[in-house]
N, C-alpha and C positions, 0 to 999 in steps of 0.2 A: 895769042897768049896775053898780051897787054890788056886787051879788052876783057878777057875772062877774069884777070886779076882785079881790075877796077870794079867789075860787077860783084865779085866776092867781097871786096871791102865795103861796098855800098850796102849789101845785105847784112853784114855784121853790124854796121852802124844803125840800121833800121831796127835790128833785133835788140840792141842795147837800149835804144830810145824807147821801144815798146815796153821793155821790162821796167825801166825807170818810171814811166808813166803809170804802169799798173801799181807799183809800190806807192806812188804818191796818192793815187785815187783810193787805194785800200786804206791808207793811213787816214785819209780825210773822212772815211765812213765809220771809224771806230767811235764808241760812245764817248761823249764828253766827260772828262774826269774833273774832279775837284782840284783845288789848288795843291792838295797833298797827294795827288795821284790816285785818289779813290773815287769810286762811283758815288754820285749824289744820292741821298736817300729817296726812295720811291714814296710818292704821296698816296696814302691809302686811307680807307675808312674802316673804323673798328666799331664793334659792339661789345659792351661789357656784359658778361654773363650774370644774370640774376635768375634764381629759381622762380618758376611761376606755375600756375595751374592752367592746363590747356585741355580742350575737348579731345576725347579719345573716340575715334570713329573707325568702324570697320566697314569695308565695302566688299560685298560678296555677290557672286552670280546667283540668280533665283529664277524660279518659274512661277507662273500664275495659274490658279485654278479657281473654279467657281466655289462659293462657300457651300453649295449643295449641288450634287449631281443626282437627279431623280429620274428613275425609270417609270414611265407611265404605263400602267396595265389596268385592264378592266377586272373588277373583282367578281363579276358574274358572267355567265355565258349568254350569248345572244348574237344576233345578226348586226354587224356594224352598219348603221343607217347613214351617218353623216360625220364629216370632219369639219370642225367649227373654227379652224384657224388657218392662217397662211404660214408656211414653213419659214422659220426665222423670225417670226413675230415676237414682239415683247408682250408677255402675258402676265396678267395680275393673278395673285392667289385667289382661288375660287372660280376663275373663269372657265367656261366650258370648252373642252378640247374635242371630245368625241361623244356621239350619242348612239346607243344601241336601239334596236326596235323596242319601243316602250310598251306596246300593246299587251304582250304577255305579262309583263310586270304589273301593269295597271289592272288587268283581270285578276291577278293573284291578290292584289290589294283589296279589290272589291269582294272577292270570295272570302277572304279572311275577316273583312269587316262584317260581313253577314254572319259568319260563324261566331264572331264576338257578340253580336246582338242576340243570337240564339242562346249563347252561354249566359248572357245577362238575364234573359227571360227564364231559363231553367233555374238560375240561382234565386230569382225572385219567387218562383213557385215553391222552391225548396224552403225558402225562409218562411213563406206563409204556412206551409204544411207543418213545419217544426213548431211555429207559434201556436197553431191550432191544437196539435197533439200535446203540446206542453200544458195547455189549459185543461184538456181532457184528462191528462195524466194526474193532475191535481185532484180531479174529481173521481179518479180511479175508474174511469169508464173505458180506457184503452189499456192494453198491456204495456209493460215496460219494453218488450221486444219491438212493438210497433213504434214506440217513441224513439228508441235507439236507432231503428232503421231510418227514421225521418232525420235525425241528427247526422247520420252517415251520408244520406243523400245531400244534405246541406253542405257538408264538407267537400263532397265530390263535385258539387256544382261550383263551389268556390274555386277548386283546383282547375276545373274545366275552363272557367272564365280567365284565370291567369294564363293557362296554356293558349287560349284563343287570342288573348292580348299579345302574348309573346310572338305568336305566328304573324299577327297583324304588323307588329313592329319590324319583324324580319322582312315581310313583303314590302313594307314601305322603305326599308333600308335598301333592299335590292333594286327598287325603283329608283332610288337616289343614286346607287352605284351604276345604274345603266346610263346615267348622265355623267360621263367621265370628266372630272374637273382637275385643274392644276392645284397641287398642294402648296406651291411656292410661286413667288413672282420671279420672272427671269425670261430667258430666251428659249423658245421651243425649237426642237430640231425638226428633221424631216419625218414625214409619216412612214411607218414601216408596214402598215396594213391598209389596204384600200377598202372603200365602201362596198358593202355587199358580202364581205367575208364573214364567215361564221367564227366567232371568237369563243373558244371553249372555256376561257377563264384567265386567271392571272398568269398562266404559263406563256401567254403570247405577249410580246413586247409591242406596244403601239407606237410610242415615240419616247423621246428623252427631253427633260427640262434641265436647264442650268441656271442656278441662281447666281447672278452677277453682282449683286449688291448686298453684302460686301463681297470682296474677293479674298482668297487665301494666297499669301506669298510664302512659298516654301523654299528653303535653302539649307545648306549644310555648313556646320562650323567644325573645323578640324580639331582633333584631340590635342594637337600640339598648341594651337592657339588658345584653347580652353585652359590647358595646363599653365601656359605662360601668364594668362590673365589671373588665374587663381594665385599663382606665386606672387605676382605684383600686388594683388589685393592684400595678401597676407603680410607683405612687407610694407604696406602703407603707401605704395607708389601709385595705386590705382583705386578709384572709387567706382564701383559698378552700379547699374540701376537696381533698385530694390525689387526683389523677387524675380530678377531677370527680365523685367518688362522694358525692354529696349524700345525707344522710339524709332520708327522706321520711315525712311523716305525712298521712293522708287525712282531710279534713273532709267529713262527709256533708251532705246537703241540710238537715237539721234543725240544723246547727251543731255537732253532736257529733263526736268524733274516733274513728276506728277504732282498736281497741286495739293492733294490730300495726303496727310501722314497717317500712319497706323501704329499699332503697338503689338509687340511679340506676346502671344497668348499661350504658346506651347513650346516646350523644349524637351525633346526625347532624351531619356537617361541612357538609352542604349547607344552603342557605337556601331556603326555599320562596318562589318568586317571586310568588305570589299573596298570601301572608299576611305575608311578611317575618320569618318565624320559622324556627328549626330544631327538629326533633323530638327530644325526650328520652323515655326510658323507664325506669321503675323496676319492680322485682319485689317484690311484697308477698305474704307467706304468707297463705293463706285456708283454714285447716283446717276451719272450720265452714261454709264456702260462704256466708257472709253477704254477701260482695261478688259482684255479678253482672255479666256482660259487658253493655256498653252503658250502664252507670250513669254519670251526670254527677256529678262530685265536684270538690272543690278540693284541691290538693296543696300542702303546705308544705315547701319545701326548706330544710333546716337543716344546720348544720355550718360555716358561714362566720362570720367575726368581723370586725366593724368596729373598726379600731384607732384609739386616740388621738382620740376624738371627744367632742363635747358632746351631752348629752341634757337636754331640758327637758320638764316635764309638758305634755301637750297643752292643758290649760286656760290655760297661760301664753302660748300663741301666738295672736295676733290677726291679723285680715285687714282691710287698709285698702281693699280693692277693687283696688288696683294691686300688691299684694304683701303678704307676711306680715311681722310685726314683733313684738318683745317690748318690755316696759318694763324698763329697766335703772336701778338706783338709783345716782346719781352726785352729786358736789358741783358746784354752779355757781360762777361767778366770785365771788360774794359768800360762798362757803363754806356755802351752804345745801344740805341734802340734798333732791334733787328726783328725779322720775321722768322719764327721757329715753327717747324712742322709739329703738329700734335695729332697722333693717331687717335681715332674715335670709333665708337660703336654706335651706329645709328638705329633708331627705332622706326616708327611709322611717320608718314607725312602728316603735317598739320595744315589744314586749309581753313583760314578764317574768312568769313563773309566780309568783303571790303566795306560794305555799308553799315555793318554792325560792329566791326572790330574797333578797338581803342586806338589812340594815336600811335602808340608804340608797338602795336601788334604786328606780327609777321604774317603777311597774307599766305605765302607758301614757304613752309619751313620744314626742317628735319628735327625730330625729337632726338636728342643726344642722350644715350643711355649710359655711356661711359667715356672717359677721356678728358672731360672738362670739369672745372670747379668754379665756385662762385668768385667773381672778380676777374676771371680771365678775359683778356681783350682779343676777341676773334676778329680777324681781318675779313671784311665782307665785300669791299670794293677795292679795285686797284690791284687785283691778283695778277693781272697780265704784266704788271711792272716788276714783279718779283721773279728774277731770273734763276735764283737758286736759294735753298734754305740758308738762313743766316744773313740774307741781304739787308742792308740798312733801309729803314722805313721811317716815315714821319706820318702822324695820324691826323685824321679829321673825323668828327662825329659821323656815324652812319645815318643815312636817310631813313626816316620812318616810312611805313607802308603808305600812309596818306601823302607824304611828300613825294614818294616815287610815282604814285599815280598822277599827281598834279604835274610832275615834270614830264611824264609821258603824254599828257594831254596838252602840254604847252601852256599851263596856267602859271 
């Protein structure tokens, strides 16, 4: 009994000692308070809101297609004698692709050339006869009927010559058509008909050509986006490219940009009832054939300007779950500088080129469409030190984009 009683007393003492130690440790980990029992102000960086004009850029999914998709067909009938290309070759306009058996066409040309010469001879004879009878008619040694017949023969001979010349041109054209050439420069597809096959005419497809320089960039713009842009333009908040001629840049699947830019040259007025978008098309030069039809890319539409707007760094915009907000440095009723939540409505992202942006430009920022006014001091750094809205803060100027880059590089 005595042993158990002493053991119980020892356990109680250990429990009391542990509780006291926990309280002491807990007290030592509380934030340091100021001399008046208040938290010291958090050191933050602020940015004063000033309206500015910034680029307005749209990024949309797009597909590529050749500027021309051409079906190669023979215009005349004949035996396919040779294929004059390798499948997938780069072909220049006017280059030979197929050749039909030329002998029948050459014979037809020779026959019609002979008919033309015969028609010339008949015409010359009719001219001589009409001249002779004309002189005799003046002397009234031939009848008017004979002279009229001579004039008619002359006119018939002239018509026969025109007919012979037309047939000769047709035969020469058929001979030219028997040498099937490419109407455009581009990439030739696979052959669809082999040598030795009888080609009845244009109804048989021989191969296909795709013109790759330039290429067409096709994409859709939603009705909602178009309506929003028109409303902003009417309100003077947005300046759009003249005649809708957006400058286009192509972003490839690996995130890199194609080196050549293009221009939007077509915008369909109709809205697709299935997708709710209207189709736009841009033309982009492709001299090296690096872009191919069927490629999925993203297209950046540039050339518009968002007028008199506010931009804040993306890191300054927070999300409460019900909406986005920023912290604004203000004075409370007691004259103390605090951090106040300001609900905002954001627009699109702004991405300035770091090498071309001005010293005060924001490399990655949000367009603020509502919630801020000129002169507001938005907190952009030190947000982790603000534990609750209304917390006291002290400010320092925000770093510029160039200063942030230098700091990241260790300069």
